[in-house]
Backbone as CSV, one residue per row, in Angstrom:
resi,resn,N_x,N_y,N_z,CA_x,CA_y,CA_z,C_x,C_y,C_z
1,MET,-28.698,11.359,-27.388,-27.281,11.619,-27.403,-26.631,10.585,-28.307
2,SER,-25.805,11.013,-29.193,-25.167,10.135,-30.169,-23.714,9.912,-29.788
3,LEU,-23.247,8.676,-29.999,-21.852,8.346,-29.717,-20.979,8.756,-30.887
4,SER,-19.760,9.163,-30.593,-18.815,9.472,-31.661,-18.497,8.175,-32.403
5,PRO,-18.071,8.255,-33.668,-17.766,7.040,-34.431,-16.705,6.179,-33.736
6,LEU,-15.679,6.799,-33.145,-14.626,6.028,-32.477,-15.181,5.309,-31.250
7,ARG,-15.964,6.032,-30.469,-16.538,5.423,-29.263,-17.529,4.330,-29.643
8,SER,-18.288,4.537,-30.686,-19.250,3.551,-31.143,-18.540,2.257,-31.545
9,ARG,-17.407,2.368,-32.250,-16.641,1.180,-32.640,-16.066,0.478,-31.423
10,THR,-15.616,1.253,-30.450,-15.054,0.671,-29.235,-16.124,-0.106,-28.470
11,VAL,-17.319,0.476,-28.359,-18.424,-0.179,-27.659,-18.803,-1.467,-28.389
12,ARG,-18.895,-1.410,-29.731,-19.237,-2.605,-30.501,-18.173,-3.687,-30.337
13,ALA,-16.895,-3.310,-30.351,-15.819,-4.283,-30.211,-15.856,-4.937,-28.830
14,ALA,-16.091,-4.135,-27.805,-16.171,-4.675,-26.452,-17.369,-5.603,-26.317
15,SER,-18.493,-5.235,-26.910,-19.686,-6.078,-26.860,-19.450,-7.402,-27.567
16,LEU,-18.791,-7.360,-28.718,-18.491,-8.572,-29.465,-17.551,-9.482,-28.674
17,LEU,-16.545,-8.897,-28.051,-15.596,-9.669,-27.253,-16.291,-10.328,-26.061
18,LEU,-17.130,-9.590,-25.365,-17.848,-10.125,-24.219,-18.800,-11.233,-24.647
19,THR,-19.518,-11.030,-25.726,-20.444,-12.036,-26.238,-19.702,-13.313,-26.614
20,THR,-18.558,-13.175,-27.266,-17.757,-14.336,-27.660,-17.262,-15.094,-26.431
21,ALA,-16.782,-14.371,-25.428,-16.284,-15.018,-24.215,-17.390,-15.762,-23.490
22,LEU,-18.564,-15.153,-23.376,-19.682,-15.806,-22.700,-20.155,-17.034,-23.470
23,ALA,-20.209,-16.928,-24.794,-20.633,-18.057,-25.620,-19.637,-19.207,-25.509
24,ALA,-18.350,-18.906,-25.525,-17.329,-19.948,-25.412,-17.441,-20.657,-24.065
25,GLY,-17.672,-19.895,-23.019,-17.833,-20.493,-21.698,-19.062,-21.383,-21.632
26,ALA,-20.160,-20.935,-22.216,-21.383,-21.733,-22.218,-21.196,-23.014,-23.016
27,LEU,-20.532,-22.938,-24.161,-20.294,-24.128,-24.979,-19.372,-25.117,-24.274
28,ALA,-18.404,-24.601,-23.520,-17.471,-25.470,-22.810,-18.085,-26.018,-21.521
29,GLY,-19.185,-25.428,-21.094,-19.861,-25.899,-19.885,-19.220,-25.413,-18.607
30,CYS,-18.458,-24.341,-18.673,-17.850,-23.835,-17.453,-17.815,-22.315,-17.488
31,THR,-17.586,-21.757,-16.314,-17.470,-20.317,-16.209,-16.054,-19.980,-15.776
32,LEU,-15.692,-18.715,-15.892,-14.372,-18.277,-15.458,-14.163,-18.584,-13.983
33,LEU,-15.191,-18.388,-13.153,-15.075,-18.672,-11.733,-14.764,-20.151,-11.501
34,GLU,-15.420,-21.041,-12.255,-15.150,-22.465,-12.097,-13.711,-22.804,-12.454
35,VAL,-13.183,-22.174,-13.493,-11.807,-22.443,-13.915,-10.831,-21.993,-12.836
36,VAL,-11.066,-20.814,-12.262,-10.164,-20.265,-11.253,-10.209,-21.059,-9.953
37,THR,-11.399,-21.541,-9.541,-11.529,-22.206,-8.250,-11.450,-23.725,-8.323
38,ALA,-11.431,-24.301,-9.505,-11.458,-25.759,-9.640,-10.307,-26.417,-8.884
39,ASP,-9.127,-25.843,-8.924,-7.975,-26.448,-8.260,-8.083,-26.405,-6.744
40,CYS,-8.946,-25.563,-6.219,-9.095,-25.435,-4.779,-10.213,-26.317,-4.224
41,GLU,-10.934,-27.008,-5.077,-12.023,-27.865,-4.613,-11.490,-28.937,-3.682
42,GLY,-12.222,-29.170,-2.600,-11.854,-30.222,-1.666,-10.763,-29.845,-0.678
43,THR,-10.377,-28.583,-0.615,-9.300,-28.171,0.289,-9.811,-27.537,1.583
44,GLU,-11.126,-27.445,1.723,-11.701,-26.725,2.857,-11.236,-27.265,4.210
45,ALA,-11.190,-28.582,4.370,-10.783,-29.172,5.656,-9.331,-28.823,5.986
46,ARG,-8.469,-28.872,4.994,-7.048,-28.548,5.225,-6.885,-27.066,5.560
47,VAL,-7.668,-26.207,4.904,-7.621,-24.772,5.215,-8.042,-24.551,6.672
48,LYS,-9.075,-25.259,7.117,-9.523,-25.133,8.517,-8.427,-25.590,9.479
49,GLU,-7.710,-26.656,9.115,-6.598,-27.130,9.952,-5.534,-26.053,10.086
50,LEU,-5.196,-25.419,8.963,-4.181,-24.361,9.007,-4.651,-23.202,9.876
51,ALA,-5.903,-22.793,9.702,-6.441,-21.657,10.460,-6.504,-21.945,11.953
52,ALA,-6.541,-23.228,12.327,-6.622,-23.602,13.736,-5.258,-23.724,14.409
53,LEU,-4.171,-23.569,13.676,-2.845,-23.667,14.293,-2.697,-22.587,15.361
54,GLY,-2.280,-23.011,16.530,-2.180,-22.113,17.680,-1.285,-20.908,17.472
55,VAL,-0.264,-21.042,16.643,0.682,-19.950,16.436,-0.004,-18.711,15.849
56,LEU,-1.097,-18.898,15.150,-1.798,-17.752,14.568,-2.502,-16.901,15.620
57,ASP,-2.896,-17.534,16.709,-3.631,-16.832,17.758,-2.826,-16.649,19.030
58,ALA,-1.495,-16.615,18.894,-0.635,-16.477,20.069,0.391,-15.365,19.870
59,PRO,-0.076,-14.117,19.751,0.869,-13.011,19.578,1.572,-12.702,20.896
60,PRO,2.625,-11.909,20.830,3.282,-11.512,22.077,2.350,-10.658,22.938
61,ALA,2.577,-10.687,24.240,1.774,-9.875,25.157,1.843,-8.414,24.722
62,GLY,0.698,-7.776,24.700,0.632,-6.369,24.302,0.244,-6.163,22.847
63,ALA,0.287,-7.211,22.039,-0.115,-7.087,20.634,-1.632,-6.977,20.555
64,THR,-2.110,-6.243,19.582,-3.544,-6.073,19.383,-3.909,-6.425,17.948
65,VAL,-5.179,-6.702,17.751,-5.699,-6.967,16.411,-6.214,-5.625,15.877
66,PRO,-5.633,-5.142,14.783,-6.068,-3.858,14.242,-7.503,-3.908,13.701
67,ARG,-8.164,-2.759,13.729,-9.507,-2.629,13.178,-9.508,-3.116,11.726
68,GLY,-10.488,-3.952,11.424,-10.612,-4.487,10.076,-9.945,-5.839,9.891
69,PHE,-9.225,-6.304,10.906,-8.506,-7.582,10.810,-8.896,-8.517,11.956
70,GLU,-10.142,-8.431,12.384,-10.598,-9.192,13.543,-10.601,-10.698,13.306
71,LYS,-10.781,-11.122,12.083,-10.836,-12.550,11.781,-9.585,-12.988,11.033
72,ALA,-9.238,-14.246,11.214,-8.137,-14.806,10.426,-8.568,-14.841,8.963
73,ASP,-7.630,-14.603,8.082,-7.878,-14.737,6.652,-7.344,-16.106,6.265
74,ALA,-8.174,-16.938,5.694,-7.748,-18.281,5.314,-8.415,-18.670,4.008
75,GLY,-7.696,-19.432,3.204,-8.283,-19.856,1.951,-7.306,-20.598,1.076
76,CYS,-7.611,-20.556,-0.204,-6.847,-21.269,-1.200,-6.739,-20.387,-2.430
77,TRP,-5.609,-20.424,-3.087,-5.466,-19.746,-4.375,-4.648,-20.633,-5.293
78,ALA,-4.942,-20.522,-6.555,-4.250,-21.334,-7.562,-3.641,-20.405,-8.595
79,ASP,-2.394,-20.699,-8.960,-1.706,-19.875,-9.947,-0.668,-20.739,-10.652
80,SER,-0.747,-20.795,-11.955,0.243,-21.509,-12.775,0.444,-22.958,-12.338
81,GLY,-0.642,-23.603,-11.944,-0.553,-25.004,-11.558,-0.291,-25.239,-10.097
82,ASP,0.164,-24.227,-9.371,0.385,-24.366,-7.933,-0.914,-24.045,-7.207
83,VAL,-1.239,-24.863,-6.225,-2.398,-24.602,-5.376,-1.851,-24.421,-3.964
84,VAL,-2.039,-23.237,-3.416,-1.490,-22.902,-2.103,-2.635,-22.643,-1.133
85,LEU,-2.562,-23.287,0.013,-3.513,-23.071,1.098,-2.835,-22.164,2.115
86,TYR,-3.596,-21.267,2.711,-2.997,-20.321,3.636,-3.965,-19.939,4.742
87,ALA,-3.406,-19.457,5.828,-4.160,-18.835,6.908,-3.242,-17.791,7.513
88,GLU,-3.796,-16.634,7.837,-2.957,-15.578,8.407,-3.750,-14.645,9.293
89,ARG,-3.014,-14.010,10.194,-3.557,-12.997,11.099,-2.670,-11.766,11.025
90,THR,-3.266,-10.633,11.303,-2.543,-9.366,11.330,-2.588,-8.813,12.752
91,TYR,-1.427,-8.332,13.213,-1.325,-7.774,14.561,-0.538,-6.467,14.546
92,ALA,-0.804,-5.652,15.555,-0.011,-4.451,15.810,0.624,-4.637,17.185
93,PHE,1.914,-4.389,17.268,2.643,-4.555,18.521,3.302,-3.229,18.858
94,PRO,3.148,-2.730,20.090,3.677,-1.410,20.429,5.195,-1.357,20.597
95,GLY,5.843,-2.497,20.667,7.285,-2.529,20.873,8.056,-2.745,19.588
96,PRO,9.326,-3.048,19.716,10.185,-3.210,18.537,9.967,-4.557,17.824
97,ARG,10.367,-4.600,16.569,10.289,-5.842,15.786,11.094,-6.963,16.432
98,THR,12.191,-6.603,17.061,13.038,-7.639,17.673,12.274,-8.419,18.739
99,ALA,11.380,-7.760,19.479,10.578,-8.446,20.502,9.602,-9.422,19.843
100,VAL,9.003,-9.013,18.724,8.105,-9.897,17.976,8.896,-11.096,17.455
101,ALA,10.057,-10.826,16.879,10.896,-11.892,16.322,11.302,-12.893,17.402
102,THR,11.697,-12.395,18.565,12.093,-13.273,19.669,10.911,-14.137,20.109
103,HIS,9.748,-13.524,20.227,8.544,-14.256,20.638,8.253,-15.412,19.675
104,TYR,8.206,-15.129,18.373,7.857,-16.166,17.404,8.984,-17.179,17.204
105,ARG,10.215,-16.744,17.313,11.329,-17.687,17.203,11.231,-18.726,18.338
106,THR,10.967,-18.268,19.544,10.836,-19.161,20.690,9.631,-20.093,20.521
107,ALA,8.484,-19.526,20.148,7.266,-20.336,19.979,7.427,-21.356,18.853
108,ALA,8.026,-20.950,17.752,8.187,-21.852,16.605,9.098,-23.020,16.956
109,LEU,10.223,-22.744,17.581,11.153,-23.814,17.949,10.505,-24.773,18.952
110,ARG,9.760,-24.235,19.901,9.065,-25.054,20.902,8.041,-25.982,20.230
111,ASP,7.409,-25.510,19.141,6.374,-26.288,18.456,6.914,-27.155,17.314
112,GLY,8.242,-27.260,17.194,8.817,-28.157,16.206,9.067,-27.575,14.828
113,TRP,9.016,-26.267,14.692,9.318,-25.624,13.418,10.833,-25.468,13.290
114,THR,11.337,-25.504,12.068,12.768,-25.367,11.798,13.020,-24.032,11.099
115,PRO,13.984,-23.233,11.576,14.291,-21.970,10.899,14.723,-22.231,9.450
116,SER,14.278,-21.373,8.554,14.624,-21.530,7.144,15.744,-20.583,6.763
117,PRO,16.761,-21.102,6.082,17.854,-20.229,5.643,17.439,-19.332,4.477
118,GLY,16.319,-19.629,3.831,15.903,-18.850,2.662,14.930,-17.742,2.975
119,THR,14.994,-17.201,4.167,14.043,-16.175,4.574,14.441,-14.803,4.039
120,PRO,13.482,-14.058,3.464,13.787,-12.701,3.017,14.265,-11.831,4.176
121,ALA,15.156,-10.918,3.896,15.718,-10.036,4.924,14.606,-9.302,5.669
122,GLY,14.725,-9.279,6.989,13.789,-8.541,7.821,12.574,-9.332,8.262
123,ASP,12.303,-10.485,7.653,11.161,-11.298,8.026,11.653,-12.598,8.646
124,LEU,10.729,-13.424,9.125,11.065,-14.726,9.701,10.324,-15.808,8.940
125,CYS,10.942,-16.965,8.781,10.252,-18.094,8.172,10.782,-19.391,8.772
126,PHE,9.845,-20.281,9.053,10.152,-21.588,9.607,9.393,-22.627,8.790
127,THR,9.869,-23.848,8.787,9.160,-24.915,8.095,8.931,-26.087,9.038
128,ARG,7.885,-26.818,8.740,7.576,-28.052,9.461,6.843,-28.943,8.466
129,LYS,7.474,-30.052,8.105,6.967,-30.954,7.072,6.753,-30.162,5.791
130,ASP,5.495,-30.053,5.354,5.199,-29.381,4.091,4.604,-27.984,4.287
131,THR,4.776,-27.411,5.471,4.141,-26.129,5.791,5.189,-25.100,6.177
132,ALA,4.957,-23.867,5.747,5.834,-22.752,6.107,5.092,-21.825,7.063
133,LEU,5.802,-21.320,8.041,5.313,-20.321,8.986,6.099,-19.054,8.707
134,LEU,5.382,-17.984,8.367,6.047,-16.731,8.016,5.575,-15.605,8.914
135,ILE,6.502,-14.760,9.315,6.181,-13.525,10.019,6.713,-12.416,9.127
136,VAL,5.789,-11.615,8.598,6.130,-10.576,7.625,5.775,-9.224,8.223
137,PHE,6.762,-8.355,8.346,6.547,-7.039,8.946,6.062,-6.035,7.905
138,HIS,5.207,-5.130,8.355,4.644,-4.111,7.478,5.600,-2.939,7.297
139,THR,5.519,-2.347,6.141,6.198,-1.076,5.870,5.165,-0.166,5.212
140,ALA,5.454,1.113,5.168,4.534,2.034,4.503,4.326,1.611,3.050
141,GLU,5.387,1.145,2.413,5.301,0.733,1.010,4.396,-0.490,0.832
142,THR,4.568,-1.510,1.665,3.742,-2.708,1.504,2.284,-2.440,1.857
143,LEU,2.042,-1.546,2.799,0.659,-1.187,3.115,0.004,-0.484,1.932
144,THR,0.730,0.403,1.287,0.207,1.090,0.112,-0.041,0.101,-1.018
145,GLU,0.924,-0.791,-1.268,0.780,-1.789,-2.337,-0.418,-2.698,-2.111
146,SER,-0.729,-3.019,-0.868,-1.838,-3.918,-0.583,-3.171,-3.184,-0.422
147,GLY,-3.175,-1.879,-0.686,-4.414,-1.113,-0.662,-4.835,-0.620,0.703
148,HIS,-3.936,-0.613,1.671,-4.287,-0.160,3.013,-3.770,1.222,3.345
149,GLY,-3.036,1.812,2.431,-2.602,3.189,2.586,-1.943,3.502,3.908
150,ASN,-2.311,4.638,4.474,-1.705,5.136,5.692,-2.404,4.526,6.904
151,ARG,-1.770,3.586,7.567,-2.320,2.948,8.770,-1.319,3.104,9.906
152,PRO,-1.353,4.247,10.619,-0.408,4.450,11.715,-0.433,3.316,12.745
153,ASP,-1.605,2.686,12.929,-1.693,1.595,13.896,-0.847,0.388,13.487
154,LEU,-0.532,0.270,12.201,0.294,-0.842,11.734,1.750,-0.450,11.517
155,LEU,2.045,0.837,11.646,3.421,1.295,11.441,4.097,1.757,12.723
156,THR,3.300,2.008,13.765,3.866,2.397,15.048,4.263,1.121,15.775
157,GLY,5.501,1.015,16.171,5.966,-0.238,16.759,6.201,-1.245,15.649
158,ALA,5.552,-2.396,15.768,5.754,-3.465,14.780,4.411,-4.024,14.336
159,GLY,3.940,-3.600,13.185,2.764,-4.210,12.580,3.254,-5.385,11.749
160,TYR,2.531,-6.495,11.807,3.022,-7.674,11.092,1.895,-8.659,10.810
161,ASN,2.155,-9.583,9.906,1.296,-10.733,9.641,2.022,-11.970,10.123
162,VAL,1.283,-12.898,10.675,1.792,-14.240,10.931,0.948,-15.150,10.045
163,ALA,1.618,-15.920,9.196,0.912,-16.714,8.196,1.485,-18.121,8.116
164,VAL,0.618,-19.059,7.774,1.052,-20.417,7.466,0.569,-20.734,6.059
165,GLU,1.429,-21.412,5.299,1.100,-21.758,3.914,1.631,-23.134,3.584
166,THR,0.937,-23.805,2.679,1.372,-25.103,2.199,0.845,-25.316,0.790
167,TYR,1.548,-26.118,0.022,1.063,-26.499,-1.299,0.031,-27.610,-1.119
168,ALA,-1.047,-27.545,-1.888,-2.103,-28.541,-1.776,-1.900,-29.726,-2.698
169,ASN,-1.302,-29.507,-3.842,-1.352,-30.540,-4.864,-0.023,-31.092,-5.329
170,SER,1.065,-30.671,-4.740,2.331,-31.097,-5.318,3.145,-32.020,-4.421
171,GLY,2.815,-32.065,-3.135,3.613,-32.858,-2.222,4.996,-32.263,-1.998
172,ALA,5.201,-31.041,-2.468,6.510,-30.389,-2.356,6.775,-29.981,-0.914
173,GLU,8.044,-29.951,-0.575,8.460,-29.445,0.726,8.164,-27.953,0.788
174,ALA,7.917,-27.449,1.974,7.711,-26.018,2.144,8.990,-25.287,1.765
175,ASP,8.868,-24.211,1.057,10.011,-23.421,0.608,9.741,-21.962,0.940
176,CYS,10.441,-21.444,1.932,10.190,-20.078,2.381,10.423,-19.045,1.297
177,GLN,11.402,-19.253,0.438,11.656,-18.274,-0.622,10.491,-18.201,-1.586
178,VAL,9.908,-19.335,-1.939,8.791,-19.343,-2.874,7.518,-18.875,-2.197
179,LEU,7.180,-19.475,-1.057,5.926,-19.140,-0.410,5.910,-17.709,0.101
180,SER,7.018,-17.221,0.654,7.010,-15.862,1.195,6.823,-14.817,0.111
181,SER,7.107,-15.160,-1.136,6.892,-14.193,-2.214,5.413,-13.998,-2.480
182,HIS,4.557,-14.855,-1.916,3.129,-14.743,-2.131,2.402,-14.013,-1.015
183,VAL,3.048,-13.809,0.118,2.402,-13.157,1.246,2.530,-11.653,1.093
184,THR,1.403,-10.966,1.162,1.435,-9.516,1.213,0.908,-9.120,2.573
185,PRO,1.583,-8.211,3.227,1.103,-7.833,4.544,-0.337,-7.334,4.506
186,THR,-1.106,-7.770,5.426,-2.406,-7.295,5.850,-3.635,-7.825,5.191
187,SER,-3.689,-8.249,3.988,-5.008,-8.498,3.426,-5.277,-9.900,2.982
188,GLY,-4.305,-10.742,3.015,-4.538,-12.052,2.458,-4.506,-11.992,0.945
189,ALA,-4.291,-10.807,0.427,-4.182,-10.709,-1.030,-2.927,-11.428,-1.432
190,ARG,-3.070,-12.354,-2.293,-1.936,-13.168,-2.665,-1.256,-12.610,-3.898
191,ARG,0.037,-12.711,-3.906,0.794,-12.323,-5.090,1.026,-13.559,-5.923
192,GLY,0.808,-13.464,-7.199,0.981,-14.623,-8.056,2.233,-14.552,-8.850
């Protein structure tokens, strides 16, 4: 089977580009994975601390962990010089969002978190030192955007994420407006 001239040129161009990229990486002594994860090196202990915060494992009575979200999602991501550590859990609650909000507002204040005035409409955010605590409610749109499509278990009542985030390398104060823009409901997929 013979390739058309246009397809043949496209294949050759792609091969040349890939070869050049691999050669450049080898000459520089690093790989793309090393470049992406280098800023997260040495953050494992802090990520474990975040994942161990009690607020992540203290949903309101009646909340359940949806199928596929049995474990906390925790890790580190780097984007444009910012290194953010995070841990989050996803829950489904059979009652209204207001009950979830009341539960977390009470728990956060009891644990020394301060309500943030910069919270996006419909969600909750609190800060404590350099860490933000966010409660982000699911919508059909955000579930679709995060690749979870139609999940009635997360849309009936109040499906939500409870997440904690902090900057690893800047010493900056927690900022709910900035950090909450990175939380996507359900997957730990970070927005950059």
